[in-house]
All heavy atoms as an XYZ file, in Angstrom:
1013
protein
N     175.892     91.297    146.420
C     176.493     91.585    145.132
C     175.696     90.856    144.049
O     175.359     89.693    144.177
C     177.949     91.128    145.145
C     178.689     91.375    143.891
S     180.416     90.973    144.212
C     181.022     90.978    142.598
N     175.424     91.546    142.971
C     174.661     90.976    141.866
C     175.492     89.928    141.136
O     176.716     89.989    141.114
C     174.250     92.077    140.899
N     174.796     88.980    140.540
C     175.463     87.960    139.729
C     176.109     88.634    138.525
O     175.443     89.309    137.763
C     174.434     86.936    139.274
C     175.044     85.805    138.452
O     176.283     85.712    138.378
O     174.271     85.025    137.884
N     177.429     88.482    138.378
C     178.120     89.138    137.268
C     178.138     88.273    136.019
O     178.624     88.693    134.994
C     179.561     89.541    137.649
C     180.387     88.302    138.005
C     179.556     90.560    138.759
C     181.865     88.560    138.080
N     177.601     87.076    136.110
C     177.549     86.202    134.943
C     176.179     86.311    134.278
O     175.161     86.197    134.936
C     177.789     84.742    135.336
C     179.209     84.449    135.645
N     179.782     84.756    136.849
C     180.180     83.888    134.899
C     181.044     84.393    136.841
N     181.311     83.862    135.662
N     176.195     86.542    132.992
C     174.961     86.560    132.214
C     175.102     85.490    131.150
O     176.024     85.526    130.334
C     174.762     87.925    131.563
C     173.460     88.006    130.780
C     173.254     89.298    130.043
N     173.588     90.466    130.816
C     173.671     91.690    130.317
N     173.449     91.900    129.030
N     173.987     92.713    131.066
N     174.203     84.536    131.167
C     174.237     83.451    130.195
C     173.240     83.736    129.087
O     172.120     84.136    129.348
C     173.945     82.135    130.885
C     175.046     81.750    131.869
C     174.671     80.554    132.702
C     175.757     80.177    133.674
N     176.082     81.184    134.660
N     173.664     83.519    127.854
C     172.853     83.799    126.678
C     172.664     82.500    125.909
O     173.631     81.794    125.632
C     173.551     84.849    125.771
C     172.793     85.032    124.471
C     173.719     86.165    126.507
N     171.433     82.214    125.552
C     171.123     81.050    124.722
C     170.704     81.506    123.342
O     170.273     82.640    123.151
N     170.815     80.612    122.375
C     170.374     80.943    121.015
C     169.163     80.120    120.599
O     168.656     80.282    119.498
C     171.513     80.719    120.019
O     171.819     79.337    119.929
N     168.731     79.219    121.456
C     167.619     78.356    121.111
C     168.037     77.040    120.483
O     167.198     76.217    120.142
N     169.342     76.839    120.315
C     169.815     75.588    119.733
C     169.420     74.429    120.643
O     169.599     74.492    121.859
C     171.345     75.606    119.590
O     171.829     74.298    119.332
N     168.895     73.337    120.061
C     168.547     72.180    120.887
C     169.776     71.517    121.513
O     169.645     70.749    122.457
C     167.848     71.238    119.903
C     168.332     71.656    118.554
C     168.600     73.132    118.649
N     170.955     71.837    121.004
C     172.177     71.249    121.566
C     172.580     71.895    122.887
O     173.255     71.263    123.700
C     173.329     71.373    120.567
C     173.178     70.577    119.272
C     174.349     70.857    118.342
C     173.063     69.095    119.566
N     172.183     73.143    123.117
C     172.613     73.847    124.332
C     172.208     73.125    125.616
O     173.070     72.813    126.437
C     172.142     75.294    124.302
C     172.867     76.110    123.247
C     172.277     77.484    123.019
O     171.554     78.002    123.906
O     172.529     78.058    121.947
N     170.918     72.817    125.815
C     170.567     72.120    127.052
C     171.062     70.672    127.077
O     171.405     70.148    128.137
C     169.032     72.185    127.092
C     168.601     72.442    125.691
C     169.731     73.190    125.035
N     171.114     70.072    125.905
C     171.552     68.673    125.820
C     173.012     68.522    126.222
O     173.379     67.609    126.962
C     171.341     68.191    124.384
C     171.140     66.729    124.277
C     170.627     66.398    122.893
N     171.470     65.343    122.379
C     171.637     65.062    121.126
N     171.045     65.772    120.210
N     172.396     64.071    120.773
N     173.844     69.431    125.729
C     175.271     69.381    126.033
C     175.563     70.068    127.366
O     176.493     69.712    128.067
C     176.088     70.018    124.892
C     175.935     69.189    123.614
C     177.558     70.148    125.272
C     176.549     69.831    122.377
N     174.738     71.069    127.704
C     174.953     71.821    128.946
C     175.875     72.998    128.729
O     176.856     73.166    129.449
N     175.592     73.820    127.710
C     176.412     75.001    127.465
C     175.538     76.177    127.081
O     174.365     76.007    126.752
C     177.477     74.739    126.390
C     176.971     74.776    124.963
C     177.151     75.910    124.180
C     176.332     73.686    124.407
C     176.693     75.947    122.864
C     175.873     73.705    123.094
C     176.051     74.845    122.322
N     176.117     77.353    127.150
C     175.452     78.587    126.729
C     176.061     79.048    125.426
O     177.243     78.816    125.163
C     175.650     79.685    127.781
O     175.060     79.316    128.998
N     175.262     79.728    124.603
C     175.798     80.309    123.366
C     176.867     81.324    123.705
O     177.892     81.429    123.042
C     174.652     80.958    122.571
C     175.070     81.753    121.363
C     175.749     80.952    120.279
N     175.183     79.638    120.134
C     175.888     78.525    119.907
N     177.189     78.565    119.767
N     175.300     77.354    119.809
N     176.601     82.121    124.754
C     177.582     83.112    125.207
C     177.455     83.268    126.711
O     176.393     83.026    127.282
C     177.343     84.456    124.517
N     178.552     83.670    127.316
C     178.558     83.998    128.736
C     179.289     85.314    128.897
O     180.379     85.508    128.345
C     179.251     82.907    129.590
C     179.390     83.359    131.035
C     178.492     81.595    129.508
N     178.644     86.208    129.654
C     179.293     87.469    130.002
C     179.696     87.402    131.460
O     178.891     87.090    132.329
C     178.347     88.642    129.780
C     178.985     89.951    130.197
C     178.134     91.125    129.846
N     178.737     92.348    130.371
C     178.257     93.543    130.166
N     177.163     93.706    129.431
N     178.853     94.592    130.679
N     180.961     87.676    131.723
C     181.497     87.755    133.076
C     182.133     89.132    133.205
O     183.186     89.380    132.621
C     182.529     86.668    133.322
N     181.461     90.027    133.916
C     181.938     91.403    133.983
C     181.880     92.020    132.598
O     180.836     92.027    131.959
N     183.014     92.490    132.123
C     183.068     93.127    130.811
C     183.526     92.169    129.708
O     183.636     92.558    128.553
C     183.992     94.351    130.857
C     183.537     95.428    131.841
C     182.114     95.885    131.594
O     181.164     95.449    132.244
N     181.939     96.761    130.634
N     183.816     90.928    130.076
C     184.290     89.923    129.123
C     183.114     89.088    128.623
O     182.278     88.645    129.417
C     185.328     89.019    129.794
C     185.781     87.869    128.948
C     186.622     88.070    127.860
C     185.364     86.574    129.221
C     187.041     87.009    127.067
C     185.775     85.504    128.437
C     186.612     85.739    127.363
O     187.015     84.689    126.584
N     183.055     88.875    127.316
C     182.012     88.034    126.721
C     182.693     86.974    125.860
O     183.510     87.292    124.999
C     181.040     88.855    125.846
C     179.968     87.943    125.251
C     180.411     89.991    126.636
N     182.333     85.715    126.109
C     182.826     84.602    125.297
C     181.640     83.995    124.563
O     180.605     83.703    125.174
C     183.486     83.549    126.174
N     181.798     83.822    123.251
C     180.770     83.174    122.439
C     181.300     81.798    122.042
O     182.396     81.684    121.474
C     180.410     84.009    121.183
C     179.344     83.291    120.368
C     179.948     85.407    121.578
N     180.517     80.775    122.338
C     180.903     79.392    122.065
C     181.045     79.132    120.574
O     180.551     79.902    119.746
C     179.844     78.450    122.636
N     181.681     78.033    120.246
C     181.753     77.598    118.862
C     180.360     77.611    118.262
O     179.453     76.957    118.774
N     180.192     78.392    117.215
C     178.874     78.642    116.638
C     178.803     78.011    115.256
O     179.606     78.332    114.379
C     178.614     80.166    116.577
O     178.740     80.689    117.901
C     177.247     80.463    116.038
N     177.847     77.131    115.101
C     177.685     76.376    113.861
C     176.667     77.056    112.937
O     175.868     77.872    113.382
C     177.221     74.956    114.192
N     176.676     76.691    111.661
C     175.789     77.314    110.666
C     174.386     76.713    110.653
O     173.936     76.141    109.663
C     176.522     77.047    109.349
C     177.203     75.735    109.582
C     177.638     75.775    111.029
N     173.687     76.863    111.772
C     172.354     76.278    111.883
C     171.262     77.273    111.536
O     171.284     78.415    111.993
C     172.123     75.771    113.310
C     172.939     74.551    113.716
C     172.717     74.237    115.188
C     172.577     73.357    112.855
N     170.294     76.815    110.781
C     169.085     77.600    110.513
C     168.180     77.506    111.736
O     168.392     76.669    112.620
C     168.374     77.048    109.280
N     167.162     78.344    111.780
C     166.229     78.333    112.903
C     165.539     76.980    113.070
O     165.183     76.602    114.182
C     165.179     79.434    112.744
C     165.778     80.825    112.896
O     166.863     80.960    113.516
O     165.163     81.788    112.385
N     165.372     76.242    111.988
C     164.709     74.936    112.070
C     165.676     73.796    112.395
O     165.293     72.631    112.417
C     163.953     74.632    110.770
C     164.872     74.436    109.566
O     166.119     74.495    109.710
O     164.336     74.229    108.457
N     166.968     74.132    112.627
C     167.963     73.126    112.976
C     168.697     72.530    111.797
O     169.643     71.771    111.977
N     168.299     72.883    110.587
C     169.010     72.394    109.406
C     170.301     73.195    109.217
O     170.496     74.230    109.838
C     168.128     72.514    108.159
O     167.865     73.881    107.872
N     171.163     72.701    108.346
C     172.416     73.384    108.049
C     172.189     74.419    106.954
O     171.626     74.106    105.900
C     173.491     72.382    107.586
O     173.702     71.433    108.639
C     174.806     73.071    107.258
N     172.639     75.645    107.202
C     172.558     76.709    106.202
C     173.668     76.500    105.175
O     174.799     76.164    105.529
C     172.715     78.093    106.879
C     172.901     79.196    105.851
C     171.508     78.387    107.760
N     173.365     76.698    103.917
C     174.367     76.704    102.856
C     175.217     75.463    102.735
O     176.450     75.569    102.705
N     174.626     74.279    102.621
C     175.457     73.076    102.464
C     176.473     73.243    101.331
O     176.116     73.681    100.236
C     174.438     71.978    102.135
C     173.153     72.472    102.723
C     173.199     73.968    102.551
N     177.725     72.962    101.629
C     178.790     73.065    100.635
C     179.348     74.464    100.435
O     180.325     74.638     99.713
N     178.763     75.475    101.072
C     179.136     76.877    100.849
C     179.781     77.466    102.107
O     179.086     77.869    103.043
C     177.886     77.668    100.467
C     178.153     79.103    100.057
O     179.179     79.685    100.486
O     177.318     79.666     99.322
N     181.104     77.520    102.128
C     181.836     78.012    103.299
C     181.469     79.461    103.615
O     181.264     79.817    104.782
C     183.365     77.865    103.114
C     184.132     78.572    104.217
C     183.752     76.393    103.066
N     181.375     80.312    102.598
C     181.040     81.716    102.841
C     179.669     81.845    103.496
O     179.512     82.516    104.513
C     181.095     82.535    101.552
C     180.741     83.969    101.767
N     179.455     84.445    101.573
C     181.482     85.026    102.186
C     179.422     85.736    101.856
N     180.648     86.114    102.233
N     178.651     81.200    102.934
C     177.295     81.283    103.487
C     177.244     80.728    104.909
O     176.576     81.301    105.784
C     176.311     80.526    102.595
N     177.949     79.646    105.149
C     177.969     79.077    106.492
C     178.670     80.006    107.481
O     178.219     80.166    108.613
C     178.618     77.692    106.485
C     177.749     76.646    105.831
C     178.218     75.236    106.102
O     179.076     74.969    106.937
N     177.622     74.279    105.377
N     179.751     80.638    107.055
C     180.455     81.567    107.937
C     179.582     82.774    108.255
O     179.519     83.227    109.402
C     181.792     82.005    107.319
O     182.556     80.848    106.969
C     182.597     82.862    108.292
N     178.878     83.292    107.247
C     177.954     84.411    107.474
C     176.921     84.022    108.525
O     176.631     84.781    109.448
C     177.280     84.849    106.154
C     176.092     85.766    106.417
C     178.298     85.542    105.250
N     176.358     82.816    108.400
C     175.348     82.368    109.369
C     175.944     82.242    110.771
O     175.324     82.664    111.752
C     174.735     81.042    108.924
C     173.706     80.500    109.882
C     172.538     81.458    110.074
N     171.565     80.878    111.005
C     170.696     81.585    111.687
N     170.614     82.889    111.537
N     169.860     80.971    112.508
N     177.134     81.678    110.877
C     177.801     81.586    112.184
C     177.961     82.972    112.793
O     177.697     83.173    113.991
C     179.167     80.926    112.037
S     179.145     79.196    111.558
N     178.406     83.916    111.987
C     178.617     85.277    112.483
C     177.300     85.954    112.840
O     177.240     86.715    113.815
C     179.402     86.092    111.460
C     180.854     85.640    111.268
C     181.478     86.337    110.059
C     181.676     85.880    112.520
N     176.226     85.681    112.092
C     174.912     86.228    112.439
C     174.490     85.765    113.831
O     174.040     86.557    114.666
C     173.844     85.783    111.433
C     173.940     86.466    110.081
O     174.634     87.493    109.955
O     173.310     85.940    109.132
N     174.624     84.463    114.083
C     174.229     83.901    115.378
C     175.102     84.469    116.484
O     174.608     84.890    117.541
C     174.315     82.362    115.348
C     173.300     81.791    114.356
C     174.099     81.779    116.755
C     173.516     80.313    114.025
N     176.412     84.512    116.250
C     177.339     85.016    117.263
C     177.089     86.496    117.545
O     177.122     86.926    118.709
C     178.782     84.794    116.810
N     176.828     87.272    116.505
C     176.551     88.698    116.707
C     175.284     88.902    117.539
O     175.235     89.765    118.411
C     176.424     89.422    115.364
C     176.234     90.911    115.513
C     176.191     91.659    114.192
O     176.261     91.018    113.112
O     176.097     92.900    114.235
N     174.271     88.097    117.299
C     173.057     88.174    118.102
C     173.329     87.865    119.564
O     172.794     88.524    120.467
N     174.169     86.875    119.822
C     174.531     86.526    121.204
C     175.316     87.659    121.852
O     175.098     87.984    123.023
C     175.330     85.229    121.219
N     176.229     88.268    121.098
C     176.977     89.414    121.628
C     176.015     90.530    122.034
O     176.129     91.082    123.136
C     177.952     89.957    120.586
C     179.220     89.162    120.321
C     179.922     89.697    119.075
C     180.145     89.213    121.527
N     175.085     90.860    121.150
C     174.117     91.928    121.452
C     173.319     91.614    122.705
O     173.114     92.470    123.556
C     173.172     92.144    120.266
C     173.731     93.052    119.193
C     172.640     93.546    118.239
N     171.813     92.477    117.720
C     172.060     91.784    116.626
N     173.129     92.050    115.917
N     171.256     90.829    116.225
N     172.864     90.366    122.808
C     172.071     89.980    123.981
C     172.892     90.077    125.272
O     172.351     90.347    126.337
C     171.515     88.570    123.806
C     170.471     88.242    124.843
C     169.744     86.933    124.584
O     169.647     86.512    123.417
O     169.255     86.350    125.567
N     174.189     89.898    125.157
C     175.077     90.012    126.324
C     175.510     91.455    126.578
O     176.259     91.716    127.509
C     176.305     89.128    126.121
N     175.072     92.387    125.729
C     175.421     93.792    125.925
C     176.674     94.229    125.194
O     177.231     95.286    125.482
N     177.138     93.424    124.249
C     178.350     93.741    123.486
C     177.976     93.950    122.017
O     176.833     93.757    121.612
C     179.369     92.606    123.611
N     178.972     94.323    121.228
C     178.785     94.507    119.793
C     180.028     94.011    119.071
O     181.039     93.670    119.702
C     178.551     95.990    119.474
O     179.744     96.723    119.685
N     179.964     94.010    117.759
C     181.137     93.595    116.982
C     182.346     94.474    117.290
O     183.483     94.011    117.242
C     180.827     93.623    115.487
C     179.837     92.584    114.980
C     179.633     92.746    113.476
C     180.281     91.167    115.306
N     182.113     95.732    117.599
C     183.219     96.646    117.897
C     183.980     96.247    119.160
O     185.113     96.665    119.364
C     182.712     98.086    118.018
C     182.271     98.695    116.691
C     180.935     98.159    116.187
O     180.055     97.803    117.018
O     180.762     98.076    114.960
N     183.363     95.438    120.016
C     184.003     94.983    121.255
C     184.828     93.712    121.064
O     185.520     93.276    121.981
C     182.933     94.721    122.324
C     182.155     95.967    122.680
O     182.784     97.005    122.946
O     180.902     95.897    122.698
N     184.754     93.112    119.890
C     185.416     91.827    119.645
C     186.931     92.011    119.615
O     187.456     92.880    118.916
C     184.906     91.184    118.340
C     185.711     89.942    117.982
C     183.425     90.849    118.483
N     187.624     91.170    120.388
C     189.090     91.223    120.441
C     189.739     89.975    119.842
O     190.909     89.996    119.488
C     189.609     91.444    121.880
C     189.165     92.800    122.402
C     189.174     90.327    122.823
N     188.978     88.876    119.737
C     189.538     87.638    119.176
C     188.436     86.840    118.498
O     187.327     86.737    119.013
C     190.176     86.768    120.252
C     190.648     85.401    119.723
C     191.224     84.498    120.795
N     192.454     85.020    121.343
C     193.666     84.880    120.786
N     193.804     84.250    119.647
N     194.737     85.372    121.368
N     188.788     86.265    117.345
C     187.910     85.298    116.690
C     188.720     84.054    116.370
O     189.940     84.128    116.171
C     187.288     85.856    115.392
O     188.336     86.170    114.467
C     186.441     87.082    115.653
N     188.017     82.937    116.342
C     188.619     81.676    115.925
C     187.704     81.084    114.864
O     186.507     80.916    115.115
C     188.745     80.716    117.097
C     189.732     81.160    118.141
C     189.643     80.259    119.379
N     190.233     80.906    120.527
C     189.597     81.767    121.329
N     188.343     82.085    121.117
N     190.223     82.307    122.352
N     188.269     80.786    113.716
C     187.502     80.222    112.614
C     188.033     78.818    112.379
O     189.204     78.641    112.048
C     187.626     81.088    111.336
C     186.815     80.485    110.203
C     187.211     82.529    111.625
N     187.165     77.843    112.599
C     187.549     76.445    112.466
C     186.897     75.889    111.202
O     185.691     76.048    111.005
C     187.093     75.668    113.698
C     187.783     76.159    114.971
S     186.934     75.648    116.476
C     185.598     76.857    116.518
N     187.708     75.284    110.363
C     187.251     74.776    109.063
C     187.580     73.291    108.921
O     188.636     72.851    109.383
C     187.960     75.521    107.934
C     187.715     77.025    107.860
C     188.883     77.739    107.235
C     186.443     77.263    107.075
N     186.721     72.564    108.236
C     187.044     71.164    107.951
C     188.016     71.036    106.789
O     188.622     69.978    106.607
C     185.770     70.346    107.646
O     185.085     70.951    106.556
C     184.878     70.255    108.879
N     188.179     72.111    106.017
C     189.133     72.131    104.907
C     189.791     73.512    104.882
O     189.234     74.458    104.336
C     188.428     71.844    103.580
C     189.375     71.850    102.385
O     190.583     72.137    102.560
O     188.889     71.582    101.268
N     190.950     73.627    105.491
C     191.597     74.928    105.629
C     192.010     75.520    104.282
O     192.235     76.727    104.186
C     192.779     74.852    106.624
C     194.002     74.207    105.973
C     193.080     76.210    107.233
N     192.050     74.712    103.233
C     192.366     75.279    101.917
C     191.258     76.226    101.447
O     191.469     77.004    100.520
C     192.608     74.185    100.845
O     191.389     73.476    100.596
C     193.722     73.237    101.279
N     190.102     76.178    102.098
C     188.978     77.058    101.743
C     188.901     78.269    102.680
O     187.868     78.925    102.767
C     187.675     76.254    101.761
C     187.689     75.141    100.707
C     186.414     74.357    100.670
N     185.327     75.199    100.152
C     184.071     74.790    100.053
N     183.735     73.557    100.421
N     183.140     75.594     99.584
N     189.997     78.570    103.338
C     190.022     79.650    104.326
C     189.617     80.995    103.733
O     189.021     81.823    104.419
C     191.402     79.755    104.986
C     192.479     80.312    104.086
C     193.296     79.604    103.258
C     192.834     81.678    103.929
N     194.142     80.451    102.578
C     193.878     81.740    102.980
C     192.378     82.870    104.485
C     194.468     82.931    102.579
C     192.966     84.067    104.101
C     193.999     84.088    103.159
N     189.922     81.233    102.467
C     189.609     82.538    101.876
C     188.106     82.794    101.797
O     187.666     83.943    101.902
C     190.271     82.683    100.508
C     191.786     82.801    100.640
C     192.457     83.054     99.319
O     191.997     83.891     98.547
N     193.546     82.347     99.052
N     187.314     81.745    101.644
C     185.859     81.899    101.621
C     185.343     82.349    102.992
O     184.487     83.235    103.091
C     185.196     80.585    101.212
C     185.559     80.127     99.801
C     185.138     78.696     99.551
O     183.912     78.439     99.536
O     186.023     77.837     99.383
N     185.899     81.761    104.040
C     185.535     82.171    105.402
C     186.107     83.553    105.706
O     185.449     84.378    106.349
C     186.048     81.149    106.417
N     187.307     83.806    105.225
C     187.946     85.109    105.469
C     187.154     86.245    104.833
O     187.076     87.343    105.402
C     189.379     85.097    104.935
N     186.552     86.000    103.693
C     185.732     87.041    103.055
C     184.571     87.425    103.959
O     184.291     88.610    104.189
C     185.238     86.558    101.692
C     184.386     87.603    100.965
C     184.196     87.270     99.489
N     183.614     85.975     99.243
C     182.308     85.749     99.024
N     181.455     86.755     99.033
N     181.885     84.534     98.777
N     183.880     86.434    104.514
C     182.763     86.716    105.431
C     183.263     87.417    106.688
O     182.640     88.367    107.181
C     182.048     85.421    105.792
N     184.403     86.978    107.197
C     184.999     87.594    108.387
C     185.334     89.053    108.104
O     185.027     89.949    108.894
C     186.251     86.810    108.796
C     186.826     87.190    110.103
N     187.683     88.269    110.260
C     186.680     86.640    111.336
C     188.040     88.354    111.520
N     187.442     87.379    112.201
N     185.932     89.310    106.958
C     186.297     90.677    106.586
C     185.097     91.582    106.397
O     185.152     92.781    106.678
N     183.984     91.018    105.929
C     182.760     91.807    105.762
C     182.260     92.335    107.099
O     181.639     93.390    107.163
C     181.674     90.950    105.083
C     181.980     90.646    103.636
C     181.163     89.507    103.037
O     180.294     88.930    103.736
O     181.407     89.186    101.858
N     182.530     91.640    108.180
C     182.096     92.071    109.514
C     183.176     92.831    110.274
O     182.862     93.712    111.059
C     181.706     90.866    110.386
C     180.604     90.015    109.880
C     179.235     90.682    110.032
N     178.245     89.897    109.349
C     177.365     89.104    109.943
N     177.325     89.015    111.252
N     176.512     88.418    109.224
N     184.431     92.431    110.078
C     185.484     92.905    110.970
C     186.570     93.744    110.323
O     187.594     94.007    110.945
C     186.137     91.699    111.667
C     185.217     90.975    112.604
C     184.761     89.699    112.299
C     184.800     91.565    113.785
C     183.920     89.016    113.161
C     183.949     90.897    114.653
C     183.508     89.622    114.339
N     186.365     94.221    109.100
C     187.404     94.999    108.417
C     187.836     96.212    109.233
O     189.028     96.538    109.296
C     186.934     95.433    107.031
N     186.902     96.881    109.882
C     187.266     98.067    110.662
C     187.603     97.732    112.108
O     188.291     98.499    112.779
C     186.132     99.102    110.624
O     184.976     98.589    111.254
N     187.158     96.573    112.601
C     187.423     96.177    113.989
C     188.813     95.551    114.107
O     189.551     95.830    115.044
C     186.334     95.193    114.489
C     186.606     94.747    115.915
C     184.956     95.816    114.364
N     189.118     94.668    113.188
C     190.403     93.979    113.091
C     190.831     93.279    114.384
O     191.918     93.519    114.911
C     191.471     94.937    112.598
C     191.142     95.414    111.176
C     192.199     96.253    110.572
N     193.461     95.521    110.559
C     194.616     96.078    110.279
N     194.672     97.365    109.990
N     195.722     95.383    110.270
N     190.004     92.351    114.889
C     190.423     91.572    116.058
C     191.529     90.597    115.667
O     191.733     90.327    114.480
C     189.151     90.804    116.427
C     188.445     90.631    115.119
C     188.727     91.913    114.355
N     192.235     90.072    116.660
C     193.157     88.985    116.353
C     192.299     87.793    115.939
O     191.157     87.644    116.392
C     194.075     88.634    117.550
C     194.950     89.807    117.900
C     193.298     88.168    118.748
N     192.826     86.973    115.051
C     192.037     85.832    114.584
C     192.940     84.658    114.255
O     194.123     84.827    113.957
C     191.160     86.203    113.361
O     190.221     85.156    113.136
C     191.983     86.454    112.129
N     192.352     83.502    114.327
C     193.051     82.276    113.980
C     192.148     81.450    113.077
O     190.959     81.301    113.352
C     193.368     81.458    115.255
O     194.175     82.246    116.119
C     194.080     80.163    114.917
N     192.712     80.939    112.001
C     192.026     79.979    111.134
C     192.716     78.638    111.359
O     193.941     78.553    111.281
C     192.156     80.379    109.663
C     191.296     81.548    109.282
C     191.660     82.839    109.628
C     190.109     81.359    108.590
C     190.874     83.923    109.282
C     189.307     82.437    108.256
C     189.683     83.724    108.594
N     191.928     77.625    111.629
C     192.501     76.314    111.936
C     191.642     75.230    111.303
O     190.432     75.386    111.141
C     192.608     76.118    113.476
C     191.257     76.117    114.138
C     193.390     74.879    113.829
N     192.291     74.134    110.919
C     191.562     73.007    110.358
C     191.258     72.000    111.461
O     192.107     71.712    112.305
C     192.394     72.329    109.260
C     191.650     71.190    108.572
C     192.415     70.654    107.385
O     193.239     69.735    107.579
O     192.197     71.163    106.270
N     190.027     71.485    111.417
C     189.611     70.427    112.331
C     189.166     69.234    111.495
O     188.847     69.375    110.311
C     188.461     70.901    113.256
C     188.916     72.057    114.129
C     187.224     71.286    112.464
N     189.133     68.061    112.099
C     188.777     66.874    111.311
C     187.299     66.823    110.962
O     186.934     66.358    109.883
C     189.196     65.599    112.046
O     188.497     65.484    113.269
N     186.430     67.294    111.870
C     184.996     67.329    111.592
C     184.272     68.030    112.731
O     184.841     68.320    113.772
C     184.439     65.934    111.378
C     184.540     65.069    112.610
C     183.980     63.695    112.330
N     184.268     62.853    113.473
C     184.650     61.609    113.397
N     184.790     61.041    112.232
N     184.879     60.915    114.474
N     182.974     68.252    112.507
C     182.100     68.853    113.506
C     180.982     67.878    113.840
O     180.826     66.839    113.184
C     181.504     70.171    112.989
C     182.516     71.253    112.779
C     182.822     71.690    111.503
C     183.177     71.838    113.853
C     183.751     72.689    111.293
C     184.118     72.832    113.664
C     184.405     73.264    112.375
N     180.159     68.226    114.808
C     179.023     67.393    115.191
C     178.098     67.176    113.996
O     177.657     66.064    113.729
C     178.261     68.018    116.374
C     179.134     68.003    117.626
C     176.936     67.318    116.613
C     178.564     68.804    118.786
N     177.800     68.264    113.284
C     176.952     68.168    112.096
C     177.789     67.801    110.888
O     178.745     68.508    110.565
N     177.471     66.719    110.199
C     178.306     66.282    109.079
C     178.359     67.262    107.911
O     179.312     67.232    107.132
C     177.671     64.949    108.651
C     176.280     64.985    109.196
C     176.325     65.841    110.420
N     177.372     68.172    107.793
C     177.361     69.156    106.712
C     178.012     70.482    107.098
O     178.145     71.361    106.257
C     175.924     69.438    106.248
C     175.271     68.232    105.604
O     176.006     67.395    105.035
O     174.040     68.116    105.683
N     178.397     70.615    108.365
C     179.025     71.863    108.803
C     180.456     71.912    108.269
O     181.231     70.977    108.438
C     179.071     71.970    110.312
C     177.752     71.858    111.018
C     176.505     71.861    110.468
C     177.568     71.703    112.419
N     175.555     71.723    111.442
C     176.178     71.628    112.654
C     178.434     71.618    113.499
C     175.638     71.481    113.933
C     177.904     71.468    114.765
C     176.521     71.415    114.980
N     180.796     73.009    107.641
C     182.142     73.212    107.117
C     182.948     74.157    107.987
O     184.174     74.228    107.868
C     182.055     73.783    105.695
C     181.257     72.952    104.689
C     181.127     73.709    103.371
C     181.899     71.594    104.497
N     182.259     74.906    108.861
C     182.911     75.952    109.641
C     182.179     76.164    110.961
O     180.966     75.939    111.041
C     182.965     77.280    108.827
C     181.578     77.791    108.496
C     183.795     78.346    109.517
N     182.909     76.543    111.970
C     182.370     77.066    113.225
C     183.207     78.280    113.589
O     184.380     78.373    113.215
C     182.441     76.049    114.370
C     181.361     75.013    114.353
C     181.236     74.266    115.675
O     181.663     74.789    116.738
O     180.715     73.145    115.652
N     182.605     79.194    114.341
C     183.285     80.427    114.748
C     183.133     80.614    116.246
O     182.046     80.415    116.789
C     182.686     81.652    114.007
C     183.304     82.944    114.503
C     182.860     81.509    112.505
N     184.220     80.996    116.915
C     184.199     81.405    118.323
C     184.601     82.864    118.391
O     185.420     83.332    117.583
C     185.206     80.616    119.154
C     184.892     79.173    119.348
C     185.931     78.479    120.219
O     187.040     79.035    120.428
O     185.645     77.372    120.692
N     184.063     83.574    119.373
C     184.356     85.003    119.513
C     184.569     85.347    120.976
O     183.839     84.855    121.848
C     183.202     85.858    118.940
C     183.121     85.687    117.424
C     183.343     87.325    119.315
C     182.001     86.454    116.757
N     185.552     86.208    121.238
C     185.773     86.801    122.558
C     185.681     88.308    122.414
O     186.209     88.879    121.451
C     187.171     86.458    123.101
C     187.380     84.965    123.282
O     186.437     84.285    123.735
O     188.480     84.482    122.983
N     185.020     88.938    123.370
C     184.857     90.395    123.335
C     185.106     90.973    124.728
O     184.899     90.293    125.739
C     183.451     90.764    122.876
N     185.532     92.219    124.743
C     185.698     92.972    125.982
C     184.984     94.301    125.794
O     185.300     95.058    124.876
C     187.187     93.208    126.321
C     187.314     94.045    127.589
C     187.927     91.879    126.467
N     184.015     94.551    126.661
C     183.242     95.778    126.577
C     183.985     96.868    127.331
O     184.239     96.745    128.534
C     181.833     95.582    127.186
C     181.124     94.431    126.471
C     181.035     96.870    127.119
C     179.898     93.930    127.186
N     184.374     97.916    126.626
C     185.172     98.971    127.252
C     184.407    100.286    127.420
O     184.907    101.199    128.032
C     186.452     99.236    126.438
O     186.092     99.591    125.107
C     187.351     98.020    126.435
N     183.206    100.354    126.882
C     182.427    101.585    127.001
C     181.499    101.493    128.213
O     181.167    100.391    128.659
C     181.622    101.839    125.725
C     180.509    100.832    125.542
C     179.897    100.886    124.150
N     178.944     99.832    123.955
C     179.208     98.536    123.887
N     180.440     98.113    123.982
N     178.253     97.646    123.711
N     181.062    102.634    128.695
C     180.111    102.661    129.796
C     178.743    102.263    129.286
O     178.324    102.670    128.200
C     180.032    104.087    130.378
C     181.288    104.528    131.075
C     181.584    103.725    132.338
O     180.627    103.405    133.088
O     182.752    103.405    132.573
N     178.034    101.461    130.053
C     176.691    101.069    129.670
C     175.693    102.100    130.202
O     175.872    102.657    131.271
C     176.347     99.704    130.252
C     177.193     98.610    129.616
C     176.760     97.253    130.079
O     175.705     96.786    129.627
O     177.486     96.675    130.898
N     174.646    102.331    129.407
C     173.636    103.299    129.832
C     172.509    102.643    130.577
O     172.351    101.488    130.631
C     173.093    104.053    128.622
O     172.779    103.194    127.570
């Protein structure tokens, strides 16, 4: 039997250090780890800008979904974690730009902080692929 787990990396230097994958596909289920607003060079995208940081998180997560064989249309749950939940509408705008037609269940929650001191938001995503793969 073939390995049903597919691990996806994003190139983040934290992945091997911590021992995690950006996403893991198990059968038709795909889980995307908490995704931070990191630029390709490891710097923080959009310091102070919740919307820009959320867009970057979603860009990274969407790339991981694609690499695992899923798409935004397969997303069933998102979790948006903010260091200041009073700014939820800025993150919600970015979320709505991607998911207005998909409408997954979602949770916005406040956390005390993230690993990166400039990170204002992280996003987690769960997806279930229901279409036949070609």
